[in-house]
C-alpha positions in Angstrom: 0.2 0.3 0.2 1.5 3.7 -0.9 2.2 5.5 2.1 2.6 9.3 1.9 3.3 12.2 5.6 0.8 12.4 7.5 0.3 15.9 7.5 -1.0 15.3 4.1 -3.1 12.3 2.6 -2.2 10.5 -0.3 -4.3 11.0 -3.6 -3.0 8.3 -5.0 -3.0 4.3 -3.5 -2.4 0.6 -4.4 -3.5 -2.2 -2.9 -3.0 -6.3 -3.6 -3.9 -9.9 -2.7 -2.2 -13.0 -3.9 -5.9 -14.8 -3.2 -5.4 -18.6 -3.8 -3.2 -18.8 -6.8 0.5 -19.9 -6.0 1.6 -16.5 -7.3 0.5 -13.1 -7.5 1.0 -12.4 -11.4 -0.9 -9.3 -11.4 1.3 -5.4 -10.2 0.8 -2.2 -9.6 2.5 0.6 -9.9 1.0 4.6 -9.2 3.7 6.8 -9.8 3.2 10.7 -8.3 5.1 14.7 -8.4 5.4 15.4 -4.2 2.9 17.8 -5.0 0.7 15.0 -6.2 -0.2 17.6 -9.0 0.5 14.8 -11.6 0.1 11.2 -11.0 0.5 7.6 -13.5 -1.1 4.6 -12.1 -1.0 1.4 -14.2 -2.6 -2.1 -13.2 -1.2 -4.8 -15.0 -1.9 -8.6 -15.5 0.5 -11.4 -16.5 -1.4 -13.9 -18.6 0.3 -17.3 -19.5 3.3 -17.1 -17.5 5.7 -19.6 -16.2 5.5 -20.1 -12.1 9.1 -18.2 -11.3 9.6 -16.4 -14.6 10.1 -13.2 -15.2 6.5 -11.9 -15.4 5.4 -9.9 -18.3 3.6 -7.5 -15.2 7.1 -6.7 -13.5 8.5 -6.4 -17.0 4.7 -3.6 -17.5 5.6 -2.2 -14.2 9.8 -1.2 -15.0 9.7 -0.1 -17.7 6.9 2.3 -16.9 8.9 3.5 -13.5 12.2 4.2 -16.3 9.9 6.3 -18.7 8.2 8.8 -16.3 11.9 8.9 -14.3 13.0 10.3 -17.9 10.7 12.4 -18.7 10.8 13.4 -14.8 7.2 13.1 -14.7 5.6 15.4 -17.9 4.1 14.2 -20.7 4.0 16.2 -23.8 2.2 14.5 -25.9 0.1 11.9 -23.1 -1.9 9.4 -26.0 1.5 9.5 -27.7 3.4 8.4 -24.3 1.1 6.0 -23.4 1.1 4.3 -26.3 4.8 4.5 -26.6 5.2 2.5 -23.2 2.7 0.1 -24.7 4.4 -0.4 -27.2 8.3 -0.8 -25.5 6.4 -3.0 -23.0 5.0 -5.6 -25.1 8.5 -5.7 -27.4 10.2 -6.4 -23.9 7.2 -9.3 -22.7 8.7 -10.7 -26.1 12.4 -10.6 -25.6 11.6 -11.9 -22.4 9.6 -14.9 -23.3 11.5 -15.9 -25.8 14.9 -15.9 -23.5 12.7 -18.8 -21.8 11.3 -20.4 -25.0 7.0 -19.3 -24.3 4.9 -16.3 -25.3 3.6 -14.7 -21.7 1.0 -11.9 -22.1 -0.1 -8.7 -20.0 -3.0 -7.2 -20.0 -3.0 -3.0 -18.8 -4.5 0.1 -18.3 -2.4 3.0 -17.4 -3.9 7.1 -16.4 -2.2 10.0 -17.0 -3.7 12.0 -14.7 -3.1 16.3 -13.9 -5.3 18.6 -12.2 -6.9 19.4 -15.2 -6.7 16.4 -17.9 -6.7 12.3 -17.4 -5.8 10.2 -20.5 -5.2 6.4 -20.5 -4.3 3.4 -22.3 -5.7 0.2 -22.1 -5.2 -3.6 -23.6 -7.4 -6.5 -22.1 -9.6 -6.5 -19.0 -7.8 -4.6 -16.8 -10.1 -1.6 -16.6 -9.7 1.6 -15.1 -13.5 3.5 -13.4 -13.6 7.8 -14.0 -16.4 8.2 -11.5 -17.1 12.1 -11.2 -19.0 12.8 -7.4 -19.9 10.2 -6.5 -21.2 8.8 -9.8 -19.5 6.8 -12.6 -19.3 8.1 -15.5 -17.4 6.2 -17.6 -15.3 2.7 -17.7 -13.1 0.9 -20.5 -14.2 -1.2 -22.3 -12.7 -4.4 -22.6 -10.9 -7.1 -25.1 -12.9 -9.6 -24.2 -15.3 -12.3 -25.6 -17.5 -10.8 -22.6 -17.8 -7.5 -24.1 -18.6 -8.6 -27.2 -21.9 -10.1 -26.5 -22.6 -7.2 -23.8 -22.5 -4.7 -26.8 -24.5 -7.4 -28.8 -26.9 -7.8 -26.0 -26.8 -11.5 -25.6 -25.6 -10.9 -21.8 -26.1 -8.5 -19.0 -23.0 -6.5 -17.5 -24.1 -7.9 -13.9 -22.8 -10.9 -15.9 -19.6 -10.6 -17.5 -17.2 -11.9 -14.1 -19.4 -15.1 -14.0 -20.0 -16.2 -17.3 -17.3 -18.9 -18.7 -16.0 -16.8 -21.3 -14.6 -14.4 -19.2 -10.5 -14.1 -19.4 -10.9 -14.8 -22.9 -8.7 -12.3 -24.5 -8.7 -10.7 -28.2 -6.0 -8.0 -27.2 -3.3 -7.5 -25.0 0.7 -7.1 -24.8 3.4 -9.4 -25.9 2.3 -12.4 -28.9 4.0 -12.5 -32.2 1.9 -8.6 -33.3 1.4 -5.5 -31.4 -2.0 -3.6 -31.4 -2.2 -0.8 -30.1 -4.4 0.7 -26.8 -7.3 1.6 -26.8 -7.3 5.7 -26.3 -9.4 7.8 -24.1 -9.6 11.4 -22.4 -11.3 13.1 -20.4 -11.1 17.1 -18.4 -10.6 16.4 -14.8 -12.4 18.3 -12.1 -12.3 18.4 -8.1 -14.9 15.6 -7.6 -13.4 13.5 -10.3 -11.9 10.3 -9.0 -10.3 7.5 -10.9 -10.1 3.6 -10.2 -7.9 1.1 -11.9 -7.9 -2.2 -11.0 -7.9 -6.7 -12.9 -10.2 -8.3 -13.5 -10.2 -10.6 -9.9 -11.6 -7.2 -8.1 -13.7 -6.0 -11.2 -15.3 -9.5 -11.6 -16.7 -8.9 -7.4 -16.6 -5.4 -6.8 -20.2 -3.6 -8.2 -19.3 -0.1 -9.4 -21.7 1.1 -6.4 -19.3 -0.5 -4.3 -16.3 1.1 -5.6 -17.7 4.4 -5.8 -17.9 4.3 -1.8 -13.5 3.4 -1.6 -12.5 6.6 -3.3 -15.1 8.7 -2.0 -14.3 8.9 1.6 -12.1 10.6 4.0 -8.7 10.8 2.9 -7.6 9.4 6.2 -9.7 6.3 5.8 -8.9 5.6 2.1 -6.2 3.3 3.0 -7.3 1.1 5.1 -11.3 1.2 3.1 -9.3 0.2 0.2 -7.1 -3.1 1.7 -10.8 -4.3 2.9 -12.0 -3.9 -1.0 -9.1 -6.1 -1.8 -9.5 -8.9 1.1 -13.5 -9.1 -0.1 -12.7 -9.7 -3.9 -10.8 -12.5 -2.7 -13.4 -14.0 -0.4 -15.5 -13.4 -3.1 -13.1 -15.1 -5.8 -13.3 -18.1 -3.6 -10.7 -20.9 -3.3 -10.0 -21.1 -7.2 -10.2 -17.0 -8.1 -7.7 -15.0 -8.9 -5.7 -12.8 -7.9 -7.0 -9.1 -7.0 -5.3 -5.3 -7.6 -6.3 -2.1 -7.6 -5.0 1.1 -8.0 -6.6 4.7 -7.4 -6.7 8.2 -7.6 -9.2 10.0 -5.1 -10.6 13.7 -5.7 -7.9 16.7 -5.3 -8.8 16.8 -1.9 -9.7 19.9 0.3 -6.5 21.1 2.4 -7.2 21.4 6.7 -7.5 24.8 6.6 -10.2 24.7 4.0 -12.2 22.2 5.8 -11.3 24.0 9.2 -13.0 27.3 8.1 -16.1 25.0 6.7 -16.5 22.9 9.8 -16.2 27.0 11.6 -19.2 28.4 9.0 -21.5 25.7 10.0 -21.4 25.7 13.4 -21.6 29.8 13.1 -24.6 29.2 11.2 -26.6 26.4 13.6 -25.7 29.4 17.2 -27.5 32.0 14.6 -30.6 29.7 14.1 -30.6 28.8 18.3 -30.7 32.4 18.9 -33.4 33.0 16.0 -35.4 30.5 17.7 -35.0 31.2 21.6 -36.1 35.3 20.7 -38.9 34.0 18.3 -40.0 31.9 21.7 -39.6 34.8 24.1 -41.4 37.2 21.5 -44.5 34.4 21.8 -44.2 34.2 25.3 -44.0 38.1 25.4 -46.9 38.6 24.0 -49.1 36.4 25.4 
């Protein structure tokens, strides 16, 4: 779990749990500048990797860290930068696979976030959820068979996580040819929050539950996220998947603003009490 100085709660957090599988093949990272004005959270899942081998998800995380550090957290063309990260990650995964005589792959979802804009890229069925003022306004569409069934109207959205074809992907990083990731972008308001996760999480967690996680008191966010990850593992059962989540919380109000608002509320309440007392006294005097 990401930590931050106690004086300023972290906006960007990650959490994961291995579940019942032999190895944690998910990975997540959330890079940000000291002011928390720019961030790059990602979540990814290794697919078809040998146990104990270099995991495609680890390759993605290492490459993302290098890319972020090399540009000092500033992406002049976020869409092009995210696409470049995916292309380089694909090539790295293919290279590692050749060393081990197999063809590993990875799903990935990555978000470049500033105080005014969001840009994201994804390949596979790791997802991004975009919330505003407690409501889901957008999520990425999986590159999967079940997503096609939903678009065709033969499968309900809520049934995707339990369908027999869930996990059959149409696109990912790695493999013979590179398929460019799907890209998206949005303007960002102070009331916006983002959640990135692997399929082991979204299959067992509703958007309503996610919204409760990201629109909570900032000091409670880390523990709430940990509990949500543990809950997803329990719901997945004894043959369930790994679980990984990264979140970007709404832009938090400063302590001084919160104090000022609290003082204003107390003044309003005191004025109301005084007004009520004067009204009662006036009624008593008139009678």
